[in-house]
C-alpha positions as protocol buffer text, in pm:
chain_id: "A"
residue {
  index: 1
  type: MET
  ca { x: 1860 y: 861 z: 829 }
}
residue {
  index: 2
  type: GLU
  ca { x: 1622 y: 854 z: 529 }
}
residue {
  index: 3
  type: ASN
  ca { x: 1452 y: 524 z: 456 }
}
residue {
  index: 4
  type: GLU
  ca { x: 1582 y: 433 z: 84 }
}
residue {
  index: 5
  type: LEU
  ca { x: 1320 y: 148 z: 98 }
}
residue {
  index: 6
  type: ILE
  ca { x: 974 y: 400 z: 87 }
}
residue {
  index: 7
  type: TRP
  ca { x: 1020 y: 400 z: -258 }
}
residue {
  index: 8
  type: ALA
  ca { x: 955 y: -2 z: -250 }
}
residue {
  index: 9
  type: GLY
  ca { x: 621 y: 124 z: -141 }
}
residue {
  index: 10
  type: LEU
  ca { x: 525 y: 255 z: -515 }
}
residue {
  index: 11
  type: ALA
  ca { x: 659 y: -35 z: -707 }
}
residue {
  index: 12
  type: LEU
  ca { x: 447 y: -262 z: -472 }
}
residue {
  index: 13
  type: GLY
  ca { x: 138 y: -23 z: -536 }
}
residue {
  index: 14
  type: PHE
  ca { x: 169 y: -55 z: -902 }
}
residue {
  index: 15
  type: LEU
  ca { x: 238 y: -463 z: -901 }
}
residue {
  index: 16
  type: GLY
  ca { x: -48 y: -494 z: -698 }
}
residue {
  index: 17
  type: SER
  ca { x: -258 y: -237 z: -895 }
}
residue {
  index: 18
  type: ALA
  ca { x: -402 y: -556 z: -1076 }
}
residue {
  index: 19
  type: HIS
  ca { x: -582 y: -662 z: -785 }
}
residue {
  index: 20
  type: CYS
  ca { x: -716 y: -347 z: -716 }
}
residue {
  index: 21
  type: ALA
  ca { x: -862 y: -336 z: -1050 }
}
residue {
  index: 22
  type: GLY
  ca { x: -1017 y: -688 z: -968 }
}
residue {
  index: 23
  type: MET
  ca { x: -1089 y: -611 z: -604 }
}
residue {
  index: 24
  type: CYS
  ca { x: -1217 y: -215 z: -686 }
}
residue {
  index: 25
  type: GLY
  ca { x: -1322 y: -248 z: -1086 }
}
residue {
  index: 26
  type: PRO
  ca { x: -1677 y: -277 z: -1039 }
}
residue {
  index: 27
  type: ILE
  ca { x: -1678 y: 53 z: -799 }
}
residue {
  index: 28
  type: VAL
  ca { x: -1415 y: 234 z: -1021 }
}
residue {
  index: 29
  type: LEU
  ca { x: -1669 y: 137 z: -1353 }
}
residue {
  index: 30
  type: ALA
  ca { x: -1994 y: 238 z: -1141 }
}
residue {
  index: 31
  type: LEU
  ca { x: -1851 y: 601 z: -1045 }
}
residue {
  index: 32
  type: PRO
  ca { x: -2063 y: 883 z: -1136 }
}
residue {
  index: 33
  type: GLY
  ca { x: -2010 y: 1132 z: -1416 }
}
residue {
  index: 34
  type: SER
  ca { x: -1922 y: 904 z: -1663 }
}
residue {
  index: 35
  type: ASP
  ca { x: -2119 y: 1128 z: -1916 }
}
residue {
  index: 36
  type: GLN
  ca { x: -1957 y: 1427 z: -1804 }
}
residue {
  index: 37
  type: PRO
  ca { x: -1724 y: 1600 z: -2057 }
}
residue {
  index: 38
  type: THR
  ca { x: -1374 y: 1482 z: -2047 }
}
residue {
  index: 39
  type: PRO
  ca { x: -1194 y: 1765 z: -1821 }
}
residue {
  index: 40
  type: SER
  ca { x: -1458 y: 1717 z: -1581 }
}
residue {
  index: 41
  type: LEU
  ca { x: -1430 y: 1335 z: -1628 }
}
residue {
  index: 42
  type: VAL
  ca { x: -1046 y: 1314 z: -1594 }
}
residue {
  index: 43
  type: THR
  ca { x: -1079 y: 1557 z: -1289 }
}
residue {
  index: 44
  type: GLY
  ca { x: -1346 y: 1371 z: -1104 }
}
residue {
  index: 45
  type: ARG
  ca { x: -1103 y: 1022 z: -1168 }
}
residue {
  index: 46
  type: LEU
  ca { x: -863 y: 1203 z: -1016 }
}
residue {
  index: 47
  type: LEU
  ca { x: -982 y: 1308 z: -706 }
}
residue {
  index: 48
  type: TYR
  ca { x: -1137 y: 939 z: -637 }
}
residue {
  index: 49
  type: ASN
  ca { x: -809 y: 744 z: -653 }
}
residue {
  index: 50
  type: PHE
  ca { x: -614 y: 1070 z: -456 }
}
residue {
  index: 51
  type: GLY
  ca { x: -876 y: 1038 z: -167 }
}
residue {
  index: 52
  type: ARG
  ca { x: -784 y: 661 z: -177 }
}
residue {
  index: 53
  type: VAL
  ca { x: -413 y: 759 z: -131 }
}
residue {
  index: 54
  type: ILE
  ca { x: -482 y: 1048 z: 157 }
}
residue {
  index: 55
  type: THR
  ca { x: -671 y: 736 z: 325 }
}
residue {
  index: 56
  type: TYR
  ca { x: -338 y: 498 z: 311 }
}
residue {
  index: 57
  type: MET
  ca { x: -162 y: 810 z: 390 }
}
residue {
  index: 58
  type: ILE
  ca { x: -321 y: 828 z: 697 }
}
residue {
  index: 59
  type: LEU
  ca { x: -327 y: 458 z: 769 }
}
residue {
  index: 60
  type: GLY
  ca { x: 21 y: 507 z: 701 }
}
residue {
  index: 61
  type: LEU
  ca { x: 69 y: 770 z: 1006 }
}
residue {
  index: 62
  type: ILE
  ca { x: -119 y: 506 z: 1265 }
}
residue {
  index: 63
  type: VAL
  ca { x: 94 y: 260 z: 1196 }
}
residue {
  index: 64
  type: GLY
  ca { x: 403 y: 490 z: 1219 }
}
residue {
  index: 65
  type: LEU
  ca { x: 333 y: 579 z: 1512 }
}
residue {
  index: 66
  type: ILE
  ca { x: 351 y: 243 z: 1629 }
}
residue {
  index: 67
  type: GLY
  ca { x: 695 y: 181 z: 1411 }
}
residue {
  index: 68
  type: ALA
  ca { x: 847 y: 528 z: 1531 }
}
residue {
  index: 69
  type: GLY
  ca { x: 793 y: 433 z: 1870 }
}
residue {
  index: 70
  type: ALA
  ca { x: 921 y: 107 z: 1901 }
}
residue {
  index: 71
  type: SER
  ca { x: 1215 y: 214 z: 1682 }
}
residue {
  index: 72
  type: LEU
  ca { x: 1276 y: 537 z: 1983 }
}
residue {
  index: 73
  type: ALA
  ca { x: 1288 y: 179 z: 2168 }
}
residue {
  index: 74
  type: GLY
  ca { x: 1520 y: 37 z: 2018 }
}
residue {
  index: 75
  type: TYR
  ca { x: 1335 y: -219 z: 1825 }
}
residue {
  index: 76
  type: GLN
  ca { x: 1405 y: -94 z: 1469 }
}
residue {
  index: 77
  type: GLN
  ca { x: 1612 y: -364 z: 1345 }
}
residue {
  index: 78
  type: LEU
  ca { x: 1344 y: -634 z: 1524 }
}
residue {
  index: 79
  type: ILE
  ca { x: 1083 y: -472 z: 1382 }
}
residue {
  index: 80
  type: SER
  ca { x: 1235 y: -473 z: 1036 }
}
residue {
  index: 81
  type: ILE
  ca { x: 1310 y: -841 z: 1068 }
}
residue {
  index: 82
  type: ILE
  ca { x: 1003 y: -967 z: 1185 }
}
residue {
  index: 83
  type: THR
  ca { x: 776 y: -779 z: 925 }
}
residue {
  index: 84
  type: GLY
  ca { x: 1052 y: -885 z: 643 }
}
residue {
  index: 85
  type: VAL
  ca { x: 988 y: -1230 z: 766 }
}
residue {
  index: 86
  type: LEU
  ca { x: 588 y: -1183 z: 707 }
}
residue {
  index: 87
  type: ILE
  ca { x: 596 y: -1041 z: 386 }
}
residue {
  index: 88
  type: LEU
  ca { x: 827 y: -1306 z: 256 }
}
residue {
  index: 89
  type: ALA
  ca { x: 601 y: -1560 z: 423 }
}
residue {
  index: 90
  type: PHE
  ca { x: 303 y: -1389 z: 230 }
}
residue {
  index: 91
  type: ALA
  ca { x: 514 y: -1443 z: -130 }
}
residue {
  index: 92
  type: LEU
  ca { x: 623 y: -1784 z: -37 }
}
residue {
  index: 93
  type: LEU
  ca { x: 217 y: -1897 z: 72 }
}
residue {
  index: 94
  type: PRO
  ca { x: 44 y: -2116 z: -219 }
}
residue {
  index: 95
  type: LYS
  ca { x: -154 y: -1906 z: -409 }
}
residue {
  index: 96
  type: LYS
  ca { x: -506 y: -2039 z: -308 }
}
residue {
  index: 97
  type: PHE
  ca { x: -340 y: -1936 z: 65 }
}
residue {
  index: 98
  type: TYR
  ca { x: -283 y: -1560 z: 3 }
}
residue {
  index: 99
  type: ASN
  ca { x: -563 y: -1525 z: -265 }
}
residue {
  index: 100
  type: LYS
  ca { x: -777 y: -1619 z: 28 }
}
residue {
  index: 101
  type: LEU
  ca { x: -588 y: -1323 z: 261 }
}
residue {
  index: 102
  type: LEU
  ca { x: -604 y: -1072 z: -46 }
}
residue {
  index: 103
  type: HIS
  ca { x: -972 y: -1130 z: -56 }
}
residue {
  index: 104
  type: GLN
  ca { x: -1136 y: -988 z: 228 }
}
residue {
  index: 105
  type: SER
  ca { x: -1526 y: -955 z: 310 }
}
residue {
  index: 106
  type: PRO
  ca { x: -1638 y: -608 z: 312 }
}
residue {
  index: 107
  type: ALA
  ca { x: -1916 y: -689 z: 608 }
}
residue {
  index: 108
  type: PHE
  ca { x: -1794 y: -443 z: 829 }
}
residue {
  index: 109
  type: PHE
  ca { x: -1725 y: -199 z: 601 }
}
residue {
  index: 110
  type: ASN
  ca { x: -2044 y: -254 z: 454 }
}
residue {
  index: 111
  type: ASN
  ca { x: -2221 y: -202 z: 785 }
}
residue {
  index: 112
  type: ALA
  ca { x: -1971 y: 109 z: 907 }
}
residue {
  index: 113
  type: PHE
  ca { x: -2004 y: 318 z: 597 }
}
residue {
  index: 114
  type: GLY
  ca { x: -2262 y: 135 z: 342 }
}
residue {
  index: 115
  type: SER
  ca { x: -2497 y: 379 z: 336 }
}
residue {
  index: 116
  type: SER
  ca { x: -2256 y: 717 z: 349 }
}
residue {
  index: 117
  type: PHE
  ca { x: -2072 y: 485 z: 10 }
}
residue {
  index: 118
  type: LYS
  ca { x: -2422 y: 463 z: -168 }
}
residue {
  index: 119
  type: ARG
  ca { x: -2543 y: 856 z: -100 }
}
residue {
  index: 120
  type: LEU
  ca { x: -2161 y: 934 z: -230 }
}
residue {
  index: 121
  type: MET
  ca { x: -2200 y: 748 z: -550 }
}
residue {
  index: 122
  type: LYS
  ca { x: -2556 y: 894 z: -616 }
}
residue {
  index: 123
  type: ASN
  ca { x: -2420 y: 1255 z: -583 }
}
residue {
  index: 124
  type: GLY
  ca { x: -2172 y: 1277 z: -883 }
}
residue {
  index: 125
  type: SER
  ca { x: -2003 y: 1627 z: -801 }
}
residue {
  index: 126
  type: PRO
  ca { x: -1647 y: 1652 z: -722 }
}
residue {
  index: 127
  type: SER
  ca { x: -1636 y: 1645 z: -362 }
}
residue {
  index: 128
  type: SER
  ca { x: -1852 y: 1343 z: -347 }
}
residue {
  index: 129
  type: LEU
  ca { x: -1608 y: 1153 z: -571 }
}
residue {
  index: 130
  type: PHE
  ca { x: -1314 y: 1285 z: -354 }
}
residue {
  index: 131
  type: GLY
  ca { x: -1530 y: 1102 z: -43 }
}
residue {
  index: 132
  type: ILE
  ca { x: -1585 y: 831 z: -206 }
}
residue {
  index: 133
  type: GLY
  ca { x: -1195 y: 747 z: -314 }
}
residue {
  index: 134
  type: LEU
  ca { x: -1181 y: 868 z: 82 }
}
residue {
  index: 135
  type: LEU
  ca { x: -1403 y: 556 z: 208 }
}
residue {
  index: 136
  type: ASN
  ca { x: -1286 y: 366 z: -93 }
}
residue {
  index: 137
  type: GLY
  ca { x: -914 y: 305 z: 89 }
}
residue {
  index: 138
  type: LEU
  ca { x: -1050 y: 190 z: 378 }
}
residue {
  index: 139
  type: LEU
  ca { x: -1250 y: -147 z: 208 }
}
residue {
  index: 140
  type: PRO
  ca { x: -1087 y: -446 z: 396 }
}
residue {
  index: 141
  type: CYS
  ca { x: -824 y: -553 z: 203 }
}
residue {
  index: 142
  type: GLY
  ca { x: -495 y: -816 z: 227 }
}
residue {
  index: 143
  type: PHE
  ca { x: -318 y: -622 z: -28 }
}
residue {
  index: 144
  type: VAL
  ca { x: -331 y: -294 z: 151 }
}
residue {
  index: 145
  type: TYR
  ca { x: -272 y: -474 z: 477 }
}
residue {
  index: 146
  type: LEU
  ca { x: 59 y: -603 z: 294 }
}
residue {
  index: 147
  type: GLY
  ca { x: 177 y: -222 z: 265 }
}
residue {
  index: 148
  type: LEU
  ca { x: 94 y: -132 z: 610 }
}
residue {
  index: 149
  type: ILE
  ca { x: 291 y: -412 z: 731 }
}
residue {
  index: 150
  type: GLY
  ca { x: 606 y: -296 z: 495 }
}
residue {
  index: 151
  type: ALA
  ca { x: 486 y: 54 z: 657 }
}
residue {
  index: 152
  type: LEU
  ca { x: 557 y: -70 z: 958 }
}
residue {
  index: 153
  type: ALA
  ca { x: 888 y: -130 z: 953 }
}
residue {
  index: 154
  type: MET
  ca { x: 1031 y: 181 z: 823 }
}
residue {
  index: 155
  type: GLY
  ca { x: 1097 y: 313 z: 1159 }
}
residue {
  index: 156
  type: THR
  ca { x: 1012 y: 680 z: 1165 }
}
residue {
  index: 157
  type: LEU
  ca { x: 641 y: 855 z: 1129 }
}
residue {
  index: 158
  type: TRP
  ca { x: 766 y: 1040 z: 787 }
}
residue {
  index: 159
  type: GLY
  ca { x: 850 y: 705 z: 632 }
}
residue {
  index: 160
  type: SER
  ca { x: 536 y: 524 z: 703 }
}
residue {
  index: 161
  type: VAL
  ca { x: 324 y: 793 z: 570 }
}
residue {
  index: 162
  type: ALA
  ca { x: 566 y: 827 z: 274 }
}
residue {
  index: 163
  type: PHE
  ca { x: 553 y: 472 z: 238 }
}
residue {
  index: 164
  type: MET
  ca { x: 199 y: 434 z: 205 }
}
residue {
  index: 165
  type: GLY
  ca { x: 143 y: 763 z: -41 }
}
residue {
  index: 166
  type: LEU
  ca { x: 398 y: 599 z: -259 }
}
residue {
  index: 167
  type: PHE
  ca { x: 197 y: 273 z: -242 }
}
residue {
  index: 168
  type: GLY
  ca { x: -112 y: 448 z: -353 }
}
residue {
  index: 169
  type: LEU
  ca { x: 26 y: 632 z: -592 }
}
residue {
  index: 170
  type: GLY
  ca { x: 161 y: 327 z: -782 }
}
residue {
  index: 171
  type: THR
  ca { x: -180 y: 165 z: -797 }
}
residue {
  index: 172
  type: ILE
  ca { x: -345 y: 453 z: -958 }
}
residue {
  index: 173
  type: PRO
  ca { x: -188 y: 458 z: -1329 }
}
residue {
  index: 174
  type: LEU
  ca { x: -399 y: 75 z: -1370 }
}
residue {
  index: 175
  type: LEU
  ca { x: -734 y: 195 z: -1162 }
}
residue {
  index: 176
  type: PHE
  ca { x: -703 y: 546 z: -1336 }
}
residue {
  index: 177
  type: ALA
  ca { x: -679 y: 405 z: -1709 }
}
residue {
  index: 178
  type: MET
  ca { x: -938 y: 155 z: -1632 }
}
residue {
  index: 179
  type: SER
  ca { x: -1159 y: 444 z: -1530 }
}
residue {
  index: 180
  type: LEU
  ca { x: -1161 y: 612 z: -1829 }
}
residue {
  index: 181
  type: ILE
  ca { x: -1123 y: 306 z: -2097 }
}
residue {
  index: 182
  type: THR
  ca { x: -1290 y: 35 z: -1965 }
}
residue {
  index: 183
  type: ARG
  ca { x: -1130 y: -213 z: -2269 }
}
residue {
  index: 184
  type: PHE
  ca { x: -785 y: -22 z: -2222 }
}
residue {
  index: 185
  type: MET
  ca { x: -659 y: -342 z: -1930 }
}
residue {
  index: 186
  type: GLY
  ca { x: -807 y: -686 z: -2029 }
}
residue {
  index: 187
  type: ALA
  ca { x: -833 y: -976 z: -1793 }
}
residue {
  index: 188
  type: ASP
  ca { x: -503 y: -1133 z: -1934 }
}
residue {
  index: 189
  type: PHE
  ca { x: -299 y: -808 z: -1846 }
}
residue {
  index: 190
  type: ARG
  ca { x: -416 y: -827 z: -1510 }
}
residue {
  index: 191
  type: PHE
  ca { x: -314 y: -1183 z: -1459 }
}
residue {
  index: 192
  type: LYS
  ca { x: -3 y: -1155 z: -1567 }
}
residue {
  index: 193
  type: LEU
  ca { x: 67 y: -850 z: -1345 }
}
residue {
  index: 194
  type: GLN
  ca { x: -79 y: -1012 z: -1065 }
}
residue {
  index: 195
  type: ARG
  ca { x: 144 y: -1279 z: -1081 }
}
residue {
  index: 196
  type: LEU
  ca { x: 428 y: -1022 z: -1034 }
}
residue {
  index: 197
  type: LEU
  ca { x: 291 y: -914 z: -661 }
}
residue {
  index: 198
  type: PRO
  ca { x: 461 y: -1244 z: -465 }
}
residue {
  index: 199
  type: VAL
  ca { x: 773 y: -1165 z: -679 }
}
residue {
  index: 200
  type: GLY
  ca { x: 766 y: -819 z: -556 }
}
residue {
  index: 201
  type: ALA
  ca { x: 647 y: -913 z: -215 }
}
residue {
  index: 202
  type: ALA
  ca { x: 925 y: -1144 z: -180 }
}
residue {
  index: 203
  type: VAL
  ca { x: 1173 y: -896 z: -280 }
}
residue {
  index: 204
  type: LEU
  ca { x: 1072 y: -642 z: -10 }
}
residue {
  index: 205
  type: GLY
  ca { x: 1082 y: -888 z: 264 }
}
residue {
  index: 206
  type: VAL
  ca { x: 1385 y: -974 z: 170 }
}
residue {
  index: 207
  type: LEU
  ca { x: 1527 y: -597 z: 176 }
}
residue {
  index: 208
  type: LEU
  ca { x: 1341 y: -546 z: 524 }
}
residue {
  index: 209
  type: ILE
  ca { x: 1549 y: -882 z: 675 }
}
residue {
  index: 210
  type: LEU
  ca { x: 1882 y: -779 z: 549 }
}
residue {
  index: 211
  type: ARG
  ca { x: 1788 y: -380 z: 683 }
}
residue {
  index: 212
  type: GLY
  ca { x: 1718 y: -526 z: 1020 }
}
residue {
  index: 213
  type: LEU
  ca { x: 2028 y: -750 z: 1023 }
}
residue {
  index: 214
  type: ALA
  ca { x: 2257 y: -443 z: 1000 }
}
residue {
  index: 215
  type: LEU
  ca { x: 2528 y: -630 z: 785 }
}
residue {
  index: 216
  type: GLY
  ca { x: 2655 y: -224 z: 721 }
}
residue {
  index: 217
  type: ILE
  ca { x: 2609 y: -251 z: 317 }
}
residue {
  index: 218
  type: PRO
  ca { x: 2506 y: 33 z: 227 }
}
residue {
  index: 219
  type: PHE
  ca { x: 2148 y: 131 z: 97 }
}
residue {
  index: 220
  type: ILE
  ca { x: 2059 y: -263 z: 151 }
}
residue {
  index: 221
  type: SER
  ca { x: 2167 y: -303 z: 467 }
}
residue {
  index: 222
  type: PRO
  ca { x: 2304 y: -23 z: 619 }
}
residue {
  index: 223
  type: ASP
  ca { x: 2422 y: -24 z: 1038 }
}
residue {
  index: 224
  type: LEU
  ca { x: 2133 y: 90 z: 1206 }
}
residue {
  index: 225
  type: THR
  ca { x: 2311 y: 116 z: 1523 }
}
residue {
  index: 226
  type: GLY
  ca { x: 2525 y: 417 z: 1392 }
}
residue {
  index: 227
  type: GLY
  ca { x: 2819 y: 217 z: 1488 }
}
residue {
  index: 228
  type: MET
  ca { x: 2743 y: 185 z: 1854 }
}
residue {
  index: 229
  type: MET
  ca { x: 2823 y: -176 z: 1846 }
}
residue {
  index: 230
  type: SER
  ca { x: 3174 y: -116 z: 1728 }
}
residue {
  index: 231
  type: GLY
  ca { x: 3276 y: 149 z: 1977 }
}
residue {
  index: 232
  type: ALA
  ca { x: 3129 y: -82 z: 2249 }
}
residue {
  index: 233
  type: GLU
  ca { x: 3318 y: -353 z: 2147 }
}
residue {
  index: 234
  type: SER
  ca { x: 3648 y: -151 z: 2168 }
}
residue {
  index: 235
  type: CYS
  ca { x: 3612 y: -51 z: 2508 }
}
residue {
  index: 236
  type: HIS
  ca { x: 3731 y: -409 z: 2623 }
}
């Protein structure tokens, strides 16, 4: 059955894009090629963003293998409830705690990819901008981890990949605008948008919990057992 919740990844990505603007803003503003003609500038920024999306989809593939395996083993409902509880717990955390979770130390990233990242930043070619995006997607980020938790609950390989793909696409509008017009999104706007992130996370968490409970509510809490439970009960 196709998973309607994959579209929640798009909403989550958009609501959390203010966090991305704060964390990755310095990288976005420092991207090479800012002096190029507009067509080249736009192409380069799009390549950077699509590089991030592809990395998110690869990460979605990894967690999707785990989620699909759990689903085949009969744990899809349990995984959905657990991930829903985790996301809901994140949304209900006091601000100082979820801010700490969102802002992870990039020390490991610097040790593993720092030299490659600096080399690409100096190059400025379209392929290097795409490479910067690929590496940027690997930056330690609590917001991305939140997306991966949601992707894990999709229960299918394609569902997890699609969830993270839409998650990445949701972050593009703000970061793309920021890379082209540095004053387009002021700090006040980003703050207001970031305040909606816990709300969006809470909605996603509740939906995942309801989905795991399999209450038989179309689209919201479908019967994941395929009617097996009712069939078993009728045999007694």
